[in-house]
ZAMARGU-4260 file (C-alpha; in steps of 0.2 Angstrom, whole numbers, plus 5000, padded with zeros to 4 digits):
<rodrens>
0) 5089/4819/4247 | 5107/4824/4242 | 5102/4827/4224 | 5088/4838/4230 | 5100/4848/4241
5) 5112/4851/4226 | 5097/4855/4215 | 5091/4868/4228 | 5108/4878/4227 | 5100/4891/4216
10) 5086/4894/4229 | 5099/4895/4243 | 5109/4907/4234 | 5095/4918/4227 | 5100/4934/4236
15) 5118/4932/4230 | 5112/4929/4212 | 5101/4945/4213 | 5115/4955/4220 | 5127/4950/4206
20) 5113/4951/4193 | 5109/4970/4196 | 5123/4980/4190 | 5131/4994/4200 | 5131/5012/4193
25) 5148/5009/4185 | 5142/4993/4176 | 5125/4999/4170 | 5130/5002/4152 | 5139/4985/4151
30) 5125/4973/4157 | 5107/4972/4153 | 5099/4970/4170 | 5082/4966/4162 | 5089/4951/4152
35) 5100/4945/4166 | 5084/4945/4178 | 5074/4936/4165 | 5088/4923/4164 | 5088/4921/4183
40) 5069/4920/4183 | 5069/4906/4169 | 5083/4897/4178 | 5073/4897/4194 | 5057/4891/4185
45) 5066/4877/4177 | 5074/4872/4194 | 5057/4872/4202 | 5049/4862/4188 | 5063/4849/4187
50) 5063/4846/4206 | 5044/4844/4207 | 5044/4832/4193 | 5058/4822/4201 | 5050/4821/4218
55) 5033/4816/4210 | 5042/4803/4200 | 5050/4796/4215 | 5033/4796/4225 | 5025/4787/4210
60) 5039/4774/4209 | 5039/4771/4228 | 5020/4770/4229 | 5021/4756/4216 | 5034/4747/4226
65) 5023/4749/4242 | 5008/4743/4233 | 5017/4727/4227 | 5024/4724/4244 | 5007/4725/4252
70) 5000/4713/4240 | 5014/4701/4243 | 5012/4704/4262 | 4993/4698/4260 | 4999/4682/4254
75) 5014/4679/4266 | 5008/4685/4283 | 5023/4678/4292 | 5037/4684/4281 | 5048/4696/4292
80) 5060/4701/4279 | 5045/4706/4268 | 5037/4716/4282 | 5054/4725/4285 | 5056/4729/4267
85) 5038/4736/4267 | 5041/4747/4282 | 5057/4754/4274 | 5048/4758/4258 | 5033/4766/4267
90) 5046/4777/4277 | 5054/4782/4260 | 5037/4786/4253 | 5033/4797/4268 | 5050/4806/4266
95) 5047/4809/4248 | 5029/4816/4252 | 5037/4828/4265 | 5050/4834/4252 | 5035/4841/4242
100) 5031/4851/4257 | 5049/4857/4259 | 5049/4861/4240 | 5034/4872/4242 | 5042/4882/4256
105) 5058/4884/4247 | 5049/4889/4231 | 5039/4902/4240 | 5054/4909/4249 | 5063/4911/4233
110) 5049/4920/4224 | 5047/4932/4239 | 5065/4937/4237 | 5064/4938/4218 | 5048/4949/4218
</rodrens>
């Protein structure tokens, strides 16, 4: 979650990025706003793609762990430590799945500001 927070910095600062991207009248000749906006757009696309890939990778890995723990749980019904680990991994999986929803909201907000 900390890594995602850091990776969402570009989205959190999108208004600032736009304000610094579009030149004032005195800088119009020195900066190509079209190129700068294109670079900002590409950075945003890359950030969104990378975060989604990372979240889905975490979900996949955690799902595999949950599946394995469930199979082990079927064999050892009375293992309290195993049950505790299973619950912990299930909670982690739910958090990762909710991060996908958060990601969608963050992305939508950024694109609305950019357009």
